[in-house]
Structure formats: C-alpha cells, structure tokens
DOTORLO-477016 format. One record per residue (C-alpha): z, x, y. Coordinates in nm, 3 decimals, always signed. Last residue first. Layout:
! residues N
NODE         w         u         v
NODE         Z         X         Y
...
***
This chain:
! residues 349
NODE         w         u         v
NODE    +0.516    +1.941    +1.218
NODE    +0.735    +2.194    +1.392
NODE    +0.772    +2.081    +1.751
NODE    +0.709    +2.344    +2.020
NODE    +0.370    +2.202    +2.113
NODE    +0.534    +1.870    +2.199
NODE    +0.305    +1.696    +2.451
NODE    -0.008    +1.767    +2.247
NODE    +0.161    +1.639    +1.930
NODE    +0.276    +1.322    +2.104
NODE    -0.061    +1.259    +2.268
NODE    -0.250    +1.305    +1.943
NODE    -0.023    +1.059    +1.764
NODE    -0.057    +0.798    +2.039
NODE    -0.436    +0.827    +2.049
NODE    -0.476    +0.818    +1.669
NODE    -0.248    +0.517    +1.619
NODE    -0.416    +0.326    +1.902
NODE    -0.757    +0.395    +1.754
NODE    -0.648    +0.289    +1.405
NODE    -0.500    -0.044    +1.528
NODE    -0.455    -0.231    +1.200
NODE    -0.524    -0.111    +0.844
NODE    -0.871    -0.146    +0.695
NODE    -0.833    +0.133    +0.436
NODE    -0.764    -0.111    +0.153
NODE    -1.093    -0.295    +0.209
NODE    -1.306    +0.022    +0.195
NODE    -1.104    +0.138    -0.107
NODE    -1.155    -0.186    -0.296
NODE    -1.530    -0.196    -0.232
NODE    -1.584    +0.172    -0.309
NODE    -1.359    +0.142    -0.615
NODE    -1.548    -0.157    -0.749
NODE    -1.894    -0.010    -0.695
NODE    -1.793    +0.319    -0.856
NODE    -1.631    +0.147    -1.155
NODE    -1.952    -0.045    -1.231
NODE    -1.947    -0.421    -1.282
NODE    -2.145    -0.499    -0.970
NODE    -2.425    -0.251    -0.908
NODE    -2.387    -0.090    -0.566
NODE    -2.358    +0.274    -0.676
NODE    -2.665    +0.216    -0.896
NODE    -2.862    +0.175    -0.568
NODE    -2.844    +0.545    -0.480
NODE    -2.610    +0.769    -0.677
NODE    -2.607    +1.066    -0.440
NODE    -2.608    +0.858    -0.122
NODE    -2.334    +0.635    -0.257
NODE    -2.132    +0.943    -0.349
NODE    -2.160    +1.097    -0.003
NODE    -2.088    +0.773    +0.182
NODE    -1.779    +0.700    -0.028
NODE    -1.658    +1.059    +0.022
NODE    -1.689    +1.030    +0.400
NODE    -1.503    +0.699    +0.398
NODE    -1.223    +0.854    +0.195
NODE    -1.198    +1.162    +0.419
NODE    -1.188    +0.953    +0.737
NODE    -0.921    +0.719    +0.602
NODE    -0.714    +1.011    +0.477
NODE    -0.730    +1.190    +0.812
NODE    -0.653    +0.868    +1.002
NODE    -0.342    +0.801    +0.791
NODE    -0.234    +1.164    +0.812
NODE    -0.260    +1.158    +1.191
NODE    -0.046    +0.846    +1.203
NODE    +0.212    +0.981    +0.960
NODE    +0.218    +1.302    +1.163
NODE    +0.283    +1.114    +1.485
NODE    +0.557    +0.888    +1.348
NODE    +0.755    +1.165    +1.182
NODE    +0.706    +1.397    +1.480
NODE    +0.822    +1.132    +1.724
NODE    +1.134    +1.062    +1.521
NODE    +1.228    +1.429    +1.524
NODE    +1.293    +1.566    +1.173
NODE    +1.644    +1.552    +1.028
NODE    +1.580    +1.226    +0.838
NODE    +1.294    +1.392    +0.651
NODE    +1.099    +1.110    +0.481
NODE    +0.806    +1.127    +0.724
NODE    +0.813    +1.507    +0.715
NODE    +0.786    +1.537    +0.337
NODE    +0.545    +1.248    +0.285
NODE    +0.325    +1.383    +0.565
NODE    +0.273    +1.717    +0.392
NODE    +0.217    +1.552    +0.054
NODE    -0.040    +1.304    +0.186
NODE    -0.216    +1.554    +0.413
NODE    -0.272    +1.813    +0.143
NODE    -0.399    +1.556    -0.106
NODE    -0.630    +1.397    +0.149
NODE    -0.787    +1.733    +0.230
NODE    -0.824    +1.789    -0.143
NODE    -1.024    +1.469    -0.175
NODE    -1.240    +1.544    +0.129
NODE    -1.316    +1.891    -0.007
NODE    -1.415    +1.727    -0.336
NODE    -1.647    +1.495    -0.144
NODE    -1.806    +1.795    +0.027
NODE    -1.864    +1.958    -0.311
NODE    -2.009    +1.636    -0.445
NODE    -2.258    +1.636    -0.158
NODE    -2.353    +1.994    -0.239
NODE    -2.389    +1.910    -0.607
NODE    -2.620    +1.623    -0.521
NODE    -2.831    +1.852    -0.304
NODE    -2.842    +2.105    -0.587
NODE    -2.977    +1.845    -0.835
NODE    -2.799    +1.904    -1.164
NODE    -2.586    +1.591    -1.116
NODE    -2.883    +1.357    -1.144
NODE    -2.912    +1.340    -1.522
NODE    -2.819    +0.971    -1.530
NODE    -2.507    +1.027    -1.737
NODE    -2.411    +1.329    -1.526
NODE    -2.429    +1.126    -1.205
NODE    -2.220    +0.851    -1.363
NODE    -1.953    +1.099    -1.468
NODE    -1.954    +1.254    -1.119
NODE    -1.900    +0.912    -0.961
NODE    -1.633    +0.803    -1.210
NODE    -1.416    +1.109    -1.149
NODE    -1.491    +1.114    -0.776
NODE    -1.394    +0.749    -0.738
NODE    -1.078    +0.796    -0.944
NODE    -0.952    +1.070    -0.712
NODE    -1.047    +0.856    -0.411
NODE    -0.847    +0.563    -0.543
NODE    -0.544    +0.785    -0.593
NODE    -0.586    +0.912    -0.237
NODE    -0.580    +0.552    -0.116
NODE    -0.246    +0.502    -0.293
NODE    -0.104    +0.806    -0.115
NODE    -0.239    +0.688    +0.221
NODE    -0.056    +0.359    +0.171
NODE    +0.267    +0.553    +0.122
NODE    +0.197    +0.763    +0.431
NODE    +0.203    +0.450    +0.644
NODE    +0.582    +0.449    +0.607
NODE    +0.608    +0.658    +0.924
NODE    +0.503    +0.366    +1.142
NODE    +0.776    +0.103    +1.099
NODE    +1.032    +0.346    +0.961
NODE    +1.030    +0.581    +1.261
NODE    +1.079    +0.360    +1.447
NODE    +1.213    +0.005    +1.467
NODE    +0.962    -0.275    +1.420
NODE    +1.146    -0.427    +1.122
NODE    +1.481    -0.372    +1.295
NODE    +1.402    -0.608    +1.582
NODE    +1.703    -0.834    +1.526
NODE    +1.955    -0.667    +1.296
NODE    +1.939    -0.571    +0.930
NODE    +1.846    -0.796    +0.640
NODE    +1.918    -1.169    +0.635
NODE    +1.911    -1.325    +0.288
NODE    +2.292    -1.358    +0.297
NODE    +2.235    -1.643    +0.543
NODE    +2.152    -1.848    +0.235
NODE    +1.811    -2.002    +0.184
NODE    +1.603    -2.300    +0.287
NODE    +1.247    -2.413    +0.232
NODE    +1.092    -2.705    +0.419
NODE    +0.794    -2.504    +0.542
NODE    +0.767    -2.177    +0.348
NODE    +0.386    -2.164    +0.336
NODE    +0.229    -1.864    +0.163
NODE    -0.126    -1.745    +0.224
NODE    -0.335    -1.542    -0.017
NODE    -0.407    -1.195    -0.148
NODE    -0.451    -1.189    -0.525
NODE    -0.415    -0.808    -0.559
NODE    -0.690    -0.838    -0.821
NODE    -0.942    -0.913    -0.546
NODE    -0.880    -0.584    -0.367
NODE    -1.227    -0.609    -0.214
NODE    -1.445    -0.859    -0.030
NODE    -1.148    -1.063    +0.089
NODE    -1.155    -1.434    +0.019
NODE    -1.239    -1.678    +0.301
NODE    -0.999    -1.973    +0.318
NODE    -0.728    -1.743    +0.175
NODE    -0.592    -1.870    -0.155
NODE    -0.279    -2.088    -0.152
NODE    +0.089    -2.019    -0.221
NODE    +0.344    -2.296    -0.154
NODE    +0.715    -2.225    -0.112
NODE    +0.964    -2.446    -0.297
NODE    +1.238    -2.189    -0.356
NODE    +1.053    -2.018    -0.640
NODE    +1.086    -1.688    -0.461
NODE    +1.407    -1.496    -0.405
NODE    +1.391    -1.404    -0.038
NODE    +1.484    -1.092    +0.155
NODE    +1.472    -1.186    +0.523
NODE    +1.388    -0.966    +0.819
NODE    +1.435    -1.091    +1.173
NODE    +1.201    -1.088    +1.472
NODE    +1.362    -1.220    +1.789
NODE    +1.240    -1.536    +1.963
NODE    +1.593    -1.654    +2.031
NODE    +1.579    -1.930    +1.768
NODE    +1.465    -1.681    +1.506
NODE    +1.114    -1.553    +1.442
NODE    +1.051    -1.456    +1.079
NODE    +0.967    -1.138    +0.889
NODE    +0.936    -1.140    +0.512
NODE    +1.069    -0.933    +0.222
NODE    +0.953    -1.109    -0.089
NODE    +1.078    -1.195    -0.434
NODE    +0.967    -1.244    -0.791
NODE    +0.598    -1.187    -0.723
NODE    +0.312    -1.394    -0.864
NODE    +0.234    -1.679    -0.624
NODE    +0.094    -1.456    -0.353
NODE    +0.063    -1.106    -0.497
NODE    -0.062    -0.965    -0.169
NODE    +0.013    -1.196    +0.125
NODE    -0.266    -1.181    +0.383
NODE    -0.106    -1.481    +0.554
NODE    +0.251    -1.590    +0.625
NODE    +0.420    -1.924    +0.670
NODE    +0.564    -2.203    +0.880
NODE    +0.920    -2.337    +0.881
NODE    +1.237    -2.198    +0.728
NODE    +1.596    -2.323    +0.727
NODE    +1.876    -2.069    +0.699
NODE    +2.217    -2.172    +0.566
NODE    +2.564    -2.030    +0.625
NODE    +2.619    -2.229    +0.942
NODE    +2.286    -2.354    +1.064
NODE    +2.028    -2.081    +1.120
NODE    +1.673    -2.170    +1.214
NODE    +1.382    -1.960    +1.096
NODE    +1.018    -1.917    +1.192
NODE    +0.710    -1.816    +0.993
NODE    +0.382    -1.832    +1.181
NODE    +0.217    -2.170    +1.231
NODE    -0.078    -2.052    +1.436
NODE    -0.298    -1.742    +1.422
NODE    -0.144    -1.666    +1.078
NODE    +0.156    -1.435    +1.067
NODE    +0.148    -1.100    +0.890
NODE    +0.480    -0.968    +0.754
NODE    +0.472    -1.031    +0.380
NODE    +0.617    -0.749    +0.171
NODE    +0.635    -0.841    -0.197
NODE    +0.917    -0.767    -0.440
NODE    +0.875    -0.726    -0.815
NODE    +1.209    -0.749    -0.995
NODE    +1.289    -0.426    -1.178
NODE    +1.654    -0.496    -1.255
NODE    +1.801    -0.261    -0.997
NODE    +1.825    -0.510    -0.712
NODE    +1.836    -0.328    -0.380
NODE    +2.163    -0.257    -0.205
NODE    +2.174    -0.376    +0.155
NODE    +2.220    -0.140    +0.444
NODE    +1.910    -0.134    +0.654
NODE    +1.739    +0.165    +0.500
NODE    +1.786    +0.059    +0.138
NODE    +1.631    -0.284    +0.197
NODE    +1.357    -0.131    +0.410
NODE    +1.271    +0.125    +0.142
NODE    +1.278    -0.140    -0.132
NODE    +1.027    -0.346    +0.068
NODE    +0.800    -0.046    +0.119
NODE    +0.825    +0.031    -0.254
NODE    +0.717    -0.325    -0.342
NODE    +0.432    -0.312    -0.090
NODE    +0.315    +0.017    -0.242
NODE    +0.338    -0.124    -0.594
NODE    +0.118    -0.423    -0.504
NODE    -0.134    -0.200    -0.328
NODE    -0.140    +0.045    -0.616
NODE    -0.207    -0.235    -0.863
NODE    -0.498    -0.345    -0.644
NODE    -0.616    +0.016    -0.622
NODE    -0.634    +0.044    -1.001
NODE    -0.552    +0.347    -1.214
NODE    -0.595    +0.612    -0.946
NODE    -0.403    +0.395    -0.703
NODE    -0.108    +0.379    -0.940
NODE    -0.127    +0.754    -1.001
NODE    -0.127    +0.827    -0.627
NODE    +0.173    +0.599    -0.575
NODE    +0.377    +0.778    -0.841
NODE    +0.276    +1.124    -0.714
NODE    +0.380    +1.031    -0.361
NODE    +0.720    +0.918    -0.489
NODE    +0.760    +1.249    -0.669
NODE    +0.653    +1.446    -0.362
NODE    +0.899    +1.254    -0.144
NODE    +1.193    +1.341    -0.375
NODE    +1.444    +1.066    -0.440
NODE    +1.821    +1.029    -0.440
NODE    +1.899    +1.041    -0.069
NODE    +1.861    +0.666    -0.029
NODE    +1.567    +0.710    +0.208
NODE    +1.402    +0.948    -0.041
NODE    +1.376    +0.665    -0.296
NODE    +1.439    +0.698    -0.669
NODE    +1.197    +0.458    -0.830
NODE    +1.295    +0.112    -0.958
NODE    +0.956    -0.056    -1.004
NODE    +0.825    +0.257    -1.180
NODE    +1.093    +0.236    -1.451
NODE    +0.840    +0.256    -1.736
NODE    +0.923    -0.100    -1.841
NODE    +0.850    -0.222    -1.490
NODE    +0.522    -0.032    -1.473
NODE    +0.426    -0.185    -1.808
NODE    +0.496    -0.534    -1.680
NODE    +0.312    -0.467    -1.355
NODE    +0.006    -0.361    -1.553
NODE    +0.024    -0.668    -1.778
NODE    +0.055    -0.897    -1.475
NODE    -0.249    -0.755    -1.300
NODE    -0.323    -1.071    -1.095
NODE    -0.669    -1.199    -1.179
NODE    -0.953    -1.222    -0.928
NODE    -1.168    -1.294    -1.235
NODE    -1.425    -1.022    -1.168
NODE    -1.160    -0.791    -1.026
NODE    -0.936    -0.821    -1.331
NODE    -1.236    -0.771    -1.559
NODE    -1.344    -0.453    -1.377
NODE    -0.990    -0.310    -1.358
NODE    -0.907    -0.328    -1.729
NODE    -1.057    +0.008    -1.827
NODE    -0.909    +0.174    -1.520
NODE    -0.562    +0.046    -1.603
NODE    -0.591    +0.183    -1.956
NODE    -0.712    +0.521    -1.826
NODE    -0.416    +0.538    -1.583
NODE    -0.137    +0.425    -1.817
NODE    -0.063    +0.771    -1.955
NODE    +0.000    +0.893    -1.601
NODE    +0.242    +0.601    -1.553
NODE    +0.450    +0.714    -1.851
NODE    +0.451    +1.079    -1.742
NODE    +0.548    +0.981    -1.388
NODE    +0.839    +0.772    -1.512
NODE    +0.957    +1.050    -1.744
NODE    +0.948    +1.304    -1.461
NODE    +1.140    +1.066    -1.235
***
C-alpha cells in the first residue's frame, strides 16, 4: 500500500491543475481514473477482508479528495462497492474495473427485479448516479417480487440508459451524476449479492460513512492550501484578523483529521460493538461536516468576493465540498449516535 499511496500523492498537484477544466466542462475524469488504476488504487487492500489497514485506506481517500473531490467521490463509491462485495461473500474482481454504487431510487420508477430461473429481469432505474455512463460496473439495490431489497453486482453495457439529471447539481460536476434506466435489461442470477436486506444491515450500512468523511477531509486540506496561497498573493494574509480566521480553519482541518482516523479504526474493527461502530461513524460524519462548513465560512470571509470567482480553486472546492457534504438525515444520525453513546458510558469508543 505504501507504493500506491506514494503514486497517488504524486498525482495530487496534477489532479488539482486539471480540476477547473473538468468542472467547467462537466467532464468525467477518465485520465485520473486511468492513473489510479495503474497505481493500484482501484484494488486497495480492504480492512473488511483482513488484508488492509484502516489508516492506509483513509490516507488513500484523503489524497483523492485533496486532488479533486469529484475523483474522490468516484473512488469512495468504488471502495464502498468493493467493501460490500467482500463483506457478503463474493470475491471482487482484481483487474481494476471501476465499480459504481447506485442505491437511490427516483420518486417513481425505482429499480425492481424479477427472477425467472437463472435469469433476472430488471425494470426501472436509479438517480444521483455518480459516473453514470462511464463506469465498468455497478452495485445496485433493487426490490424483488416480495418487496425485499436485494443487492446486484452488474457488468454495465447491458442496454442500460444513462441520462443527465433534469436539474444539474451545483457542485461535483466532474463526477457526472445522472440517472440510469435499466428497464428491459437482464442478467444472470449470479449477479445477486448477499441475502435480502443485507444492504441496510448494520454496522456496514452506517459505519461506512467514515470513507466519505475521509474524502471531505482531503477537500478541506486542499481548500486551506489554495485559500492561504490566494491570501498571500493578494497581500491580505498579514492582517491579524485574517490570520486568526486561518488559525480557526486549521483547527477545523486537524479536528477532521483526528476524527477520520479514529473513526476509521473503530468502524473497521470487527471486534468492536456494532452500536459503537455506528455511533462513532455518525458523530465523525457530523464533526467533519461542521468543521468543513466552518472552514468554508472563515476562508470566504477572509477572501471576500474573490472566493466566489468562477475558475478559482477556492470557489470550486467550496462548491464541491458543500455539495459533497449534503448526505441524508444528519439530524437523525446525530440524535441516534448521541443517544447510543449516552446510554453506553462503559463502551470504549
């Protein structure tokens, strides 16, 4: 893993240089994914398989987010898919194929499946699909005839149709988030992964949130780097109020770093109580979100209107990071995590 991390670390400045153009054109980062594949980053050693270290995986995701949050999002989804595949008893491909994770149904016409012998027939689709039209495969959830949620690992190019969202997202444009319709597609029953309800089974369903937090931390690291550089270029960094705000932003960054690594270790610890793994991942997610939003506010206040000029790294990262942090049910996550920790004072978290 050391060689993989070294190769990805070298990629960070190159990814940052390309990020503005990719965002402007809403272009999928194919060159970045290609280099990640060649570096071995699409086949990382995973803690769930017993062969990976959580800190190493965190470092990989942080570096990806530091280079380009859209690249980080695509890699995070790929790692989440590999985790589920390893967790539920099916060996993952080791040839570096890029796998998406598409689990959000549209308001109507969500993905359903019908099994007939050794074949599975699909109807409906998914929305908010990162990498729509560009990934090699996808782990999707579908409702079966009994109304249960099943996971399927699909090789794409089976006749599915990818279309842009009716209203594009403000940020993460290079992640090419769209909708995918699988109506009329069919696959083998071998595509089934796990048992009914496994996708929502804890701790995996909630504890994996730490991987998104790691990518967000990478974005925050890049934001501070670019923000301080821009302040120095404009001669505004010497102002003591600006330095104070930067100091608070640095505290926010290091708070994120501590949370991400601490949560990665407990979330990936199979011996830890399930409740602790879920609760700490939830608290870490909220801590990282809060720290990132605080840092965005502090840097925007320091830079003023230049922070909102399109084509600047600060503007792009603020927009991407704000979009990336919009994960579902933050209040519910915080309340449930706080209750578990308060009810289990004896638990080591």
